N, C-alpha and C positions, 0 to 999 in steps of 0.2 A: 590463534590466526592473526595475519597482518595486515589491518588495515590501510589505503590512503584516501587523503582526504585533502580533496583542494579547495580552499574557501576557507576562513576563519573569520566568519561573521557568524552573527549568532545562533545560525544553524551548525552551520560548519564545528563551530567552538562547543556548541551543545554534542552535536553528535562524538567530538573527540573527547569530549570528558564520561559521557556515557560506556564506550566501548572500552576504555583504562577501567572504569568501575568496574567494568563484569572480563576485566584481567587479560583483554589484547591488546596486541602493541599497536600505535596508532603514529604516521606521519602525518602534518599535515604542513598543507604547502598554499601561499600567500603571497602574493607580489606585495604587498607592505608588511613590513617588520612589525610598527606598531600593531599590526592587527591578534599579531601571539599575546597579547595580554588579556585577551577576551578567555583564553587560558586557564590563567589560574597559576598561581605559584606550585601548584601540586600535581600539576601535568608534567607528566615524566617521557613522554612522545618525544618526538622530532620535529623540528621546527625548520621547515626548509623556506627560505626567500627566492620566489619565481613565480616561475607561469608555468600549468600543471598540464600544459599542452607540451610544453618541451621534455623533448627526454633528456638531454641530461638531467632535469633535474628530476625527472620523475626517477631516474636511477638511482640520485641522490636520496631519496623519501621508501628505495627500497623495493620497489614497482614488484621488481623480477622475484623477491618470496614473495609478495603479493598474495593476498587470499580473495579482496574485494577493492573497489574502489569506487569513490563517489566524489561528484564533481555539482559542487554546491556553493560554488560563488554567483556572485551577482548579474552575471551576464550569460543569458543564453547560448550565443556565440562558442563562449572559452568553454564554459560547460561541455559542449555539446563536439567539440573536436577534443578534447582531453580524453572525454568517454569513448570518442570512437580511435585514440593513440592508445588507451590504457586495452581495453577489447582488439584491439585488430593488431598491434605492433607489441604489444605484451604478452597479448591471449589469455586477458584476466577475463574471466567468467562472469562473476557478481561484481556487476557496474551499472551505478545507478546515478541519472544527470538533475538537476534539477530544471526543469524549464516553465519561464514563465507564459509564455506561447503556447495555450492547449492545443492548437491545431498543430505545432509542429511537435508536442510532444509525442503525438498519435501518431504521428510521421515514423521518427525514431523508435516509440516502442515496438513498431511491426519491424522495425531493422535490428532486432532484439536490444536493445537499450533500454533498461527500466528506466521509466520518466517517472518525475513526480511534479506534478503541475500544480505550485503553490496556491495559485489565484484562483483557478478552477475550483481547487481542492476544498478551498474556502468557504468557497461560493456556494458550493454544493453540500458543504455542513452545515449553512447558518438556510437554504432552501429545506433540506431537510426537516428542520426542524418548526419552520412556516408551514410548509406545503400538508395538507392529510395526508394521511398512511397509502403508500402507495403511487404517490406523486412522483417522487424521487427514488431511488434505490440507495444502497447503503453503497453497493458496487457496481459499475458498468464497464466491461470488457471492452478494450480500443475497439474491438470493431461494431460494439453498442447491439450485438445479438444475442450478451447473457447479462440479464443482473443478480444479483442479492437482494435480500429485503427483509429488515428484521420484520416478523407481524405478531402482536401480541393475537392466543387464542381466541377464536370468538366463541360465546356460548355454548352455541349450536353444535359446534366441536369436539367439547369438551364429552370424554369417555369413548369416542372413535379412535379405530386403531388409524396408524400415521399412515400405514400403506394404503386405506383407502381414504384418507384426504388427499396422498399423492396421486392416485391415480386420477381422483376426479378435478384434481385443481390443476393437471399437468405440471404441478412441482413439483422439484426435491426437497426436504427438508436435508439441512445440511447437519445440521444440530440443531439441539431446544436447548436453552437457558431454563433449567429448573433446579427454586430454591437455593441460586447463587451458583449452581454449579452446573456446565457442560454437556452434554451425555450425547450420546450417536444414538439413533434410534433401530428400532431391528424392524424383522417383521413383527415380532407383539408386541410392539411399543403400545401405546394406548396413552392420548393426548388428554394431559390434566388439568384442572384450573391452575389459573396465573403460569402456565410454558408460556415462552417467546419463542416462535419458529423464527431459524435463518433459512427464508427459499431459496433454492437457484431456480431460474425458470430463463425459459427466452423470452426475450421483450414483447416479442407478439402475442404471447400468452398472458402476457401481465393483468391485462383487462379483466379477462375472464379467470384465472386465478382469483382476483382478489372478490368476483361478483360469488363464486361459490365460497371464498371466505366468510361471505357474508352471508349468503344464505344457507349456509349449512349444505349437512349430507344430501345426495338424490336417492331417495328410497326407494324409489320404481325399478 
C-alpha cells in the first residue's frame, strides 16, 4: 500500500521507516526541509516540502494512489485540516490525525476521522499502572459507553466455563492470553490458572463485573 504522512518529527519519521520496513511505499510531507534528516540515509520514499493540507502538495505526494493518510505534525489545526482534505477531497478512507486536545479528538472521532490524542493516551497508560485493577480500562470507545479491560483470572473462577463467567459478570471475553498465546473462547472453554482475560463490557456494568470476578461464581 502507499501511505502519505504529514509531519516528519519523531512520530512521523518513525512511522515512515516502520512502514517502509514492511515493504509499503511512503511519501512524507513537512514544511521544514531539515526535518527529513530524521528519516536517515536508508529511506527510499518521497520527501515533499510543503503543507499537508495543500492539495497541490498532496498531489505531489501521490495522494490519488494512496491507501492511507496520517497527519502527525505538531499542530492540531493543521492535522485536522489535512485529514479532512485527504478524506473529503481525495476520498481516502484510512485517515488518522494526531490531536493533543482530547476533547477535540473525540469530536473528530465522531466525524469519522480516527484520532490519536497523545497526551491523554500517555496519561492513561500511566494511570493504568498506578491505580488498582478496574480503575481505568485499557480502552474506552469515544462515547465512553464500552470499555476493554485486562483482568487476571481470580482463584474462584478457575475450572469454570467461560460462558458462566460471561453470564454472571455481564461482560464478554474477547480473548484469553494463555501460556503466552492468545485464544478465542468457545462455549466449552474452561478458565485455567494463569489466564489473562480481555473483557468487553458496558461502563455502567464495570463495578458489577469486578464484584463478580472477586466473589466467584454464584452457585444458587
